[in-house]
N, C-alpha and C positions, 0 to 999 in steps of 0.2 A: 734397303739392306743396311743393318746397323754395323758400325765399325767395332772391331774387337778392342779398340783403345778406350771406348766410352766407360766400361765398368771400372777400369783402372783409374781413369780420370776422376770419376765420381768418388771412388774410395779415397783418393788423395785429398779431395776437397773436404771430405768429412774429417779426415785426420787433421788437416790444417785448422779447420773450424774448432775442432775439439781442443787442440793445443792452445789456440787463442783464448778460448773460453776458460780453460784451466788456468792460463796465466792471469787472466783478469780476476778470476776467483781468488788466486793466491795473493794478488796485489790488494784486493778488497779486504781479505782477512788480515793482511799485515797493516793496512790502513786503520781498520777497526781496532786492532790491537794497540796501535799507537794512540788513537783517539781515546780509547776507554781505559787503557792500562798505563801506558807510559806517560801520557799527558792528560789523563782523565780529569784531574782536578782543575787544570788550567782551562780546558775547553768547557768544562761545566761552568766555570766562573764566567767565561766569555759568553756563553749561551744566555746568561742571565743579565748581561750588561745592558741590553736594550729591552726594557719591560714596560709595557703600557699599563698605567694604573689609573682607575677612575676615582676622582675625588669629588665629593659632594660640595656643591656651592649652595650654601643655605639661602632659602628664600626669606624675604622680609615679611614677617607676620603683619597683618593689618593693624592700624592704629585704632585707638579708642578716644573719642572726643566727647566733651560735654555739650550741652545745648548751645552754648555760646562759642563753640569752636576751640575751646582750650583743650590741650592734650592731657589726657589722663593716663594713658598707657602708650609707650612707644618702645623702640628697640635701640639699644646702644651697642656700639662695636665691642666685641670681646674676642678672646682667644681660648680655644679648646685644645687640649693635648690628646692626640690619637696614637694608637699603636697598631701596626700591621704585623700580626703574629708571624706570618711567613717570613718576614724580614728580620725577626729577632734572631740574634746569634745563637747557634747551637754549639755549646762549649765542647761537647764530645767530638763533634765533627771537626771543629777548629783544631782541637788537639791532634786529631788524626792527620790533618793537613800539615801541621807544624812538625810533628814528630815522626812522620813517615820514614825518613832515612834511618831511624834508630831501630826499626823492625820490631816494635813492641806489639804484643798480642792485644786483642780486643779487651780481655779482662784487665790487662795492665793499664790500658788507656782509660777504661771506665773507673778503675781505682783512683787514678790521678784526677779524673773529672770530679769524683765525689769529694776528694780532698780539697780541690779548688773551690767548689760550690759551698763547702762547709765553712770556708774562711772568707767569704765575700764581705762580711761585716767587719773584718779585721784588717790590720795593716801587715799581716804576716806574709812571708815569702815562701813559696813552694819550690823546693829544689827537685827538678825532674831527673837530672843526671849531673854528676860532678866528676866524672872520670872519662870524658869523651876525648877522642882524638881530634886533631885539627880538621880532617876531612868531614867527619860527622858534624862537627860544629859549623863548618862552612856551609854544609848542605841545609842544616836547620836554619841558619841565618838567611840563606837565600830564599827559603820558603817563607820565613817570617816577613821579609821585605816584599816578596811577590804577592802574598795574600793580605798585606797590610794589617798584621795582627798586633793589636795593642796589648800591653800588659805582659809581654814576653821579652826576656833579655837573654842574649847569647853572648857569653864572655869569651869571645874568640881569641883574645890575647892572653887569657889565663892558661896555665899549664898545671894540671889538665883542664880542659875546657868544661864550662858549666852552662846548663840551661835552667833559667829561673823564671817563675811565673808569679805575677802580682794579682791575686784573686780579685781585688777591688776593681781592677781595670781590665782583666782578661775578659774577652767577649763571651758573655753568657746572659741569659734572661735575667738572672738574679742581679748581676752587676749593673745592667741597664736600669732596672727598676730601682736599685739602691741609689744609683747616681741621680736619677730623676727625683726620687724622694728627697734627697739632700737639697736639690735645687728648689723644690717646691716648699719644703719645710713641713711636710706632713709627718705625723707620728707613724712608726712602723705598722701598728695595728690598722690604722685607717688606710694606709697605702696597700696593705695586703688585701683588704676587702675590695678595694677598687681594682686591683690587679686580678684577683680571682674572678670578679664579675666580668671584666673585659675578656679574659681568657675563655670563660663560658660562652660569651656572646660570639666569639670568633671560632666556633667549632665548624668543622667541615670546610666548605669553600669560603666561609667567612674569614678564614685566616689570611686570605689574599686581599681583603678590604680593610681600610682604616676603621678602627673601632674606638669609640670615645673612651677615654681613660680619666681625664680631668676636665671639668667644665669651668669656664670663666676664670682662668688664672689672671692675676694682675699683670700690669705692663712690665714691672721689674722682673717678675718670674718669667714672663714670656721672653724677655730679652736674654735672660740667662740660658733658657732652654734652646733658643735659636743659636746662641753661640756654641753651646755644647754639641748641637747637631752638626754645625759647620766644622767642628773639630773632630767629628767622627766618634764622639763619646756615646751617642744614643742611637745606634742603628735600629731601624724599625719604628722609631718615634718621630712624630711630626707635630707641628703646630698649625692649626687651621684657623683662618679668620672667619668668625661667625657673628651672630647677634644674640644678645641676651635681653629678655623681656624686662622692661623697666616700668615699675608702677610709681608714678609721681606722688608727691606730697605724702611720703612715708606710708604709702599703701592705703590712703583714704578710700572708703567705700569698698573695702576688701570683699565683703560678702556679696556685693552686687557685681563686682568685676570678676571675681574668681582668681585663678592662678594657673600656672603650668606645672606639670611634672611628667616624669617619664612614663611612656606607655608600658603596660604590664605584659608579661608573657601570655597570660590568658587572653588579653585583648588581641594580641598578635595571632594567637591560634584561631580565634574566631574569625579574624580577617582572612587567614589562609583557608579556613573551611568555606567561607563565603566565596572566595575566589575560585576554589575548586568546584563549588556548586553552581557557579555562574550567577550568583544572586547579588553580587556587589555592583552597585550602580557606578556609572562612569564618573559622576561628580563626587563620589566618596573618596576622601583622601586616602592615600596608601602610606603605611607607616613601616618603619624598620626598627629593629631593636635599638634602643637608645634615643629614639625620637621623643620629643615633648608633645604633650597633648593638653588641651584646655580642660580644666577641672572647675566645676561649680561656676556660678554666676554667668555672665555673658561669655566669658572665655570658653566655658563648656557648652552652653546652648548654641553659640554661633561658631563653633569650631570649624565647620565646613567652610564658612565664608572667611573667617579670619586667616585660616591656614592657606598658604600658597603652595607652590610646587618647587621643590629643590631643582637646581641645575646640576650639570656634570662638567667638570674640568678634567680632561684626559691628559695626563702628563707621562713623560718617559722618565723612569727611575732606574738607578743602577741596582746592583745586587743587594745593597744595603738600604734600599728604599729612598735614596737621596735623589731629589729632583735634578735631572740633567739639563734643565733649562727650557725656555719656551721655543727656542729655535729647533731643538730636536723634535718636540711635539709638532711644531708647524710642518717640518719636513715629512714626518711620518704620517700625520693625520690630516693635515690641511684644514679645511673648513669644519671638519667633524670634531675638531678638538674640543670646542666649547658648546654646551647646550645651556643657554641662559636660564636663570630661575624666573619663576612667575610669582610676583608679589600677591599677598592675600588682600581681600577687601577690608575696608575700614568701617567702623561703626560710629554713628553719631547718636549719642544717648539723649534721652529726655532729661536726664539728671543735670542739675546745676551745681557746679563745684562750690560756689559760695554757700548755697543752701546746705550742701552736704557737710561742709566744714562746720557750719553752725550747729547742725544736728549732732555731730560728734563732739564738738567742744562744749555744748550746753548740757549734754547728758551727765548727770551727776551720780548715777547709780553704779552698781557693780555689774549687773546684767540686765538685759532688756533690749529694746529696739525703738527706733524712730523712723517713721515713713511719712513722706509728703507726696501729694498727688494733685494734679489738676482735676478739678471736679467735673469739668465739661468733657474732657478727653480721655481721662484715665492714664495720662502720661505720668510716670513716676519721676518726681523731681528730686527726691533724696531717699536713701534707704540705708540706715545704719543699724548694725547689730553689735551687741556688747556681751562679753568681751570680744575684741577683734584680734586680728593677726596681721602681720605684714607679709603680703604675697611675694615681696622681693626676697624674703628670708626663707619661706617655706619651700621655695624651689632652688635655694642656693646650696653652697657646699655643705652646710650643717643641717640640711633639711631633715635627716633622719632623727637627729637629737631633738630638734625643735618640734617635730611632729609628735614625738613620744611625749614631750612635755604638754603639748596641747591636748593630746588624747586623754590624759589623766586629770585635766583641769575640771573640777566639779561644776564649773559655770559654763561648760560646753562651748568654747570659743569657735569650734568648727560649725556649730549650728547657726543658720541664718534665722534669728529669732523673729524677724518680721514676716517670714514666709513659711518656715518649717515647724515652728513651735506653736502650739495652740494652748490657750488658757481659758479659764472661766472669765467671761467679759465683765462680770460685775454690773454695776449700774449703767454702764454704757449701753447695755442691752435693753434698758427700759425704754429707750426711744423706739426700738424695734417692736417691743410689746405694745407700746402706744400706737404704732403704725398698724399693727394687727387689730387692735381694738377699734381704730377708726375704719379700717378696711372692712371689718366684720360688723360694723355699726353697734358695737358693744359700748362705745363711748362717743360723746359728741363734744363740741367746743364748750358747751355750758354744763354738761353733766358732771356731777361730783360724786365722790365716794367717801364714806366715813372712815377716819383713821383714829381709833381710840388708843393707838400705840401698839396694836397687835392685830393679827388676823386669825380667827378661830375656825377650825374645820373639824367637826366632831369633837373628839377629846384632845385634838392637837392644836397647839397655839404657836403661831409664828410672830415673833416680835418685830416691830418697827425699830429702827435705830433710835428714834425719838420716843422713849418709853412713855412720855406724857401724852403723845399723840399729836397729830396735826389738825384734828377736827375734821370738818367737812372740807374736802379739798378736790379741786378740779385739775385737769391735765396740766395746764401751764405751771401752776405751783407744785404739782406733784413731781414734775421733772426738775423744776428749779430747786426744790428742797430734797429731791430724791427720796420721796416718801415710799417706804417699802410696802406698807399696808395697801396703798392704792394699787400697786402692781401685783401683790399677792392675789388680791381680789379679782383684778382684771385677768390675770393668768388662769385662775381657776375657772372663770366664766368662759374664757376662750377654749380651754382644753388643749391637749398636746397637738392635735392635728391641725387646728386652725392657726395656732401660734407657729408651728413648724412651717406651714404652707406659706405664710407671709415672710418668715425669716429666710426661707430658701429663695424667694424672689430677690432678696438682698445679696445673695451669694453664700450665705451661711450653709454649712453642711456639704459643700462641694468646692472643688478647686476653681479659682478665678480665671486660670489660663494665662497667668503672667509668664513672660518669655524668659524666665530663668527656672531651673529645675528644682525638684525636691519639695514642691509645695504640698502642704498638709491641707486636707479638706475640712479639718475640725469635726465637730459633732453637733448636729441639730436633731435631737430625738423627737420622734412622734410616737404614737401608741404602738405601731408595728415594731419600732426599734426595741421597746421594752419587752414586748411579747417574744420577739426573736432572741433577744439577749438573755432575758431573765425569766421568760415564761409567764410574766404577770405584769400588770400595770396598776399603780395606785394613784389616786387623784392628787395626793400631796406632791408628787414628783413635778408636775407642771407648775406648782406654786413656787418651788425653788427656781425652776428654769426661767420663770417670768422676770426674775430680778437678776438674771445672768449668773446664777449659781447652779448647783445640781449637776446635770450632765451636759449642759451646753458648754462647748469650747469653741473658740474662734482664734484665728490668726490676726495679728495687727493689720495685715494687708486686707483681710476680709472686712474688718471694721472700717478701714479707710474707704473701701468701695461702697459700703453701706451708707456711710454718712455723706459721701459724695453724691449718692443718689438722692438723699434728702435735700442736699444743697442745690442740685441742678434741675430739680423739677421732676424727679422720678426715673431718670435714665440710669440703668445699671451698666457701667462701662467696664470693658476688659482692661485691666492694668497692663501697661506696656513700658518696658525699659528702653528699648531701642526705637528711635524714630526713623533712622535711615541707614542703609548700607550703601557705601560708595566704593567704586573701584579705584585703582591707583591713579587714574587720570581725572578723578573727581566726578565721574558720571554716577548718577543715582541708579543703583542696581535694584534696590528694594525700598519702598516708601511705606511705612506703617501708618495708615490713616486711623483715626479713632474708631473703635468698634463697640457698638452698643449690643449687649447680650440679653437684656431684658428690660421690661418697663414695670414699675411698681403698680401701675394702674390706679393710683390714688388721685382723687380730685385735687386740683391746685389749691383749693381752700384748706384741705387737710394737711397738705405738705407745708403750706404757709403757717398753719397752726403749730406744727411740729417745730419749725424753724423759730417761731415766736417763743415757744416754750424753752427751747434750747438756748435762746439768746439771753435769757435771764440767769443762766447758770453762773456767769462771771460777774453778776451784779450783786449789790449788798443783799445778804440773805441766801445767795446761791452758794453751791458747794465749791466753787472756784473763785469766790469773791476776793481771796487774798492776793490774786494776781495783780491787783491795783495798788498794793501797799507792801511790796517786798522791799526789805532794806538789807538784803544779803547780796550775793553775787548776781542776783537777778534784778537789782535795784534800777539799773538803767532801763531794763525792759518795762518795769512798772511805770517809770516816769514816761516812757514813750507811749504806753497805753493811755495814760491819763491825758497827755498832751495831744495825742492824735485823735482822741475820742473814738478810736476804732473799737468796736465791740466784737469779741470772739464768741461765735455761736458754737456751743459744744456741750460736752458732758464728761463728768468725772466718773471714775469707777474704781472700786476697791474689791478685788477678788480674794476671798478668804482662803488662807492656807491651812490654818488649824481652827478647831472649834473652841470658842470661848464659853465659859460658864454662863448660864442664863442670868446669874446674879451680877455679872460684870456689865456695866452700862457703857463704859468707855475705857480705852487703854491707849496710852501713848506708844507710838511705834518704837521710839528709842528705848522703851522699857521692856521690849520683847526681843528675844534672841533673833538674830538676822534671819535664820532659816524658817522661823515661825511667823515672820511679819507678812502682812497681806501684800499681794501684788497691786501696784498702783497704775491706773489708766487715766489718760486724758485725751479726748479727741475733740478737735476744734476746727472750724472753717471760718473764712472771712473773705471779703466784707459781708455784712449781713444781707444787704439788699441784692447784690449780684455777686455771689460767692465765686472765688477764683481758685482757691487752694484749700485742701484739707490736710491736717497734720495729726498723726496718731503717735502718742508716746506711751510705751509700756515699760514700767520699771519693776523688775522682779524684786519682791520683798521691799518695796518702796514705801509701804505704809498707806498714806492717803493720796489719792490721785490728784486732788486740787493743789496740794502743797508740794508734791514731788514731781509728778509728770507734767502738771499744768504749765509751770514756768518754761519747760523745755519746748513744749508746743508753741507757747507764746514767743519765745526767742526765734524759732524758725519762721513764724509768721512775720515777725519784725524784720528779719533779713529779707524775706520775700518783698515786702512793701518798701524797704529802704535801699536795697541793693540790686535785687534781681529784676523786679518788675520794671519794665522800660529798657531792658538790656537784652542782648542776644536775640532770641526769637520773640521776645516780648516787647520789642520797641514800639509796636503798633497798638498796644493796649491803651485805651482812653485814659486821660488823667483821672486820678482817684479824687473824688469830691470830698471836701472836708466832712468828717463824720461828727455827729453829736450823740452822746450817750443817751440811750433810750430811757424813758421813765420806768419806774419799777412796775412789776406786774400788779394789776388791779384785781379786786374781788370779782368773782364770777358767780352769776346766779345759777343755781342748780337746774339741771334738766330732768328729764323723765326718770333717770336711773338713780338719782341721789337727792340729797338735801342741799339747802342753800349754804354756800361757803361765805361766811361773814369775813373772817380774816384769819387765815391759817397762821398759827404761831411760827415765828422764825426759829430756826435751829439755835441751840445754845452756843454762844461764843462766836468769835469772828471766824474761826476755822473749825470745821467739824467733819466727822466721818460722814460720807455720803450715803450711808445706809446699807452698803453691800455686806457689811458684817453683821447685819441684823439677823438673828436666828430665832427659829421657833422653839418654844418649850414643848418637848415631845413627851407625851405620856402614852403608856401602852394602851391601845384601843381594845375594846371588848371583842371577844370572838364573834365571828359571824360575818357574812358577806355585806351586811349593811354598814359595818364600821367604816368610817372615813377619816383619814386614810388608814388602811391596814398597815401592818408592819412591812418594812422594806423586804422585797423578795430575796431569797437566798441567792448569793452571788451578785447582788446589786451593789451600786457604789456605797462607799462608807457613809456612816451617819452624817458626816460633815456635809453631804450633798442633800440630805433631808433636813439637817440642822446646819445651815450654812456656817 
């Protein structure tokens, strides 16, 4: 039986519970009112007092060494200025905090804000109010002190009281950036560009992360900024310790090394797309806006290995972004405070710095390139391109202006001329035509061809540079004297396909696979090339190609690979710039062994014959004979050649730029406008018996190869034998035996394809054109398919390629 008191008791409990709940609700409402209205600004400030911020700790990018262990590229300590947009002062909000006791409307506050911002660049004073009572002034002063507002003065002792603002110091984005600009010394326009860029980067959640504003400020500027931050003059601004890439020796080997610059928004979008698609591999570096990335050279090709991984330093900052010290971070975060950075791997190059310095110092032209390579391994010992640039500067504070100047330079300093540019090889290609003739059995050691001073095909006549002719001439002297008629005839007999087939074995017409980007394949035409491009082929085209004119184009690197194959017994080697990749502890991560990509398939006897023929080029009567008697800046080199007895095995080349009249037998380079001068080649290797190194020099508009490019190649070889050989990785090379200059080429008895060579006349004068400028006299052929050669097909190369 239930008691009659139970319903009454239950009702009372409900009433008590309801009353308590109502009381709690009233207290909560009052508390929220105090928090959000009465003391809202104060508690909002306190809520931001302890803020954890992640700051990036820059990784150490891998170093780059030469073959002897000398540092070519390293990192130096530097200071970058960052801005955290969320911590930049909001002038309108600060005005609201300061002037709240005055009861100003929002439009009134915004009007004052606009006036303050308009006067940031001046020393003027803004009078907010000049008729305040003591209580209002005291309230404003209390808030100024509580919120630590700079640039505001409250004249509490004046009657009536005044509130004054100094726009140059009052907290605003504009005043912070103006103060920073003054400390750094940047022009207003430059500072505006950097500020706008930083603000764009910091959109969305990025405003809570430090964003790069100024890179690599000097130590004096760094000290000024640190002092200003300590005084509270630069809220939201910080200075981070980082590293700046340093290219030693004024940026020597710039095209081979490359440089760094900022990753582009397009590249970042591609990264985000790959991440979203799940196609980004684990070993692919991750980048953020403002990160630097390797461009060109080994910096670009080996970006994944050179780049490490940034660390993270978690710090506690106050509402203005000021670091509250390590003890705070330690208490709040413990061991999670620091994630250490991971350094990148370092590169050991095949390049030798002494050899590189000689290549750059010896080059006397305006534009061109020099490349040196080990003949047996393909390791690139030096690579210079002209004009060059300083990678320290193109990634520095004035990068935009410098890049604009480089972009408009007609000599194309951005282009790596040794790898990316391709030219007509001129007479240097005659050795390849000779190899094709030997391979296809069109010539032998003893066979000769008649040179009456021209080669005639139908009604067309191609002139030899020696208009009087060389007479009956065989291979050795044909290369020594660079007889055009010999190679016109041989090229015609070979035809485009057989010539192209052998040339492609040497690497012409395809990329060599060197481990720096942007390589050009050049052009090595066969019959199909002409049919595909012009719809027709004429026999005269291969006549030009056979002497390295016409449509054949090669890179200096390809020429080095080709002559290395002649020197090393027929092995076509892949050129390589990097020998090893090592980690921060010195462990070898990657070791690049020599790579053979093809074999010429020529008998040893034929290769020896080619070497013998090329060995006479630097002897009396040869096209590079002047190397032994220079009395200019290369006089020491000539003396060394004479004293050492070392014979350079090689070939000159003169690639024609403009067509000369058939009546002109010879013209001096200095008498021709620079842009119309021929390009000058010289390729040489040494020693003759057991070659070690091949050097190619290409001088744009240099005139004759023997006089312009030859001395540069010889200087590089001299440095190899006097400074590099026996040092670094080459300490175990056997001593070089004393050399004796070989006797002059002897007369050769004709074989089955020609007449007897009695004594081919030497070229006229001590220094002469090597024949690449020799041109045919072209007459219009008769109509009909039997004409040889017919007119150049429509759309074909200019007549200069049929008339070199």
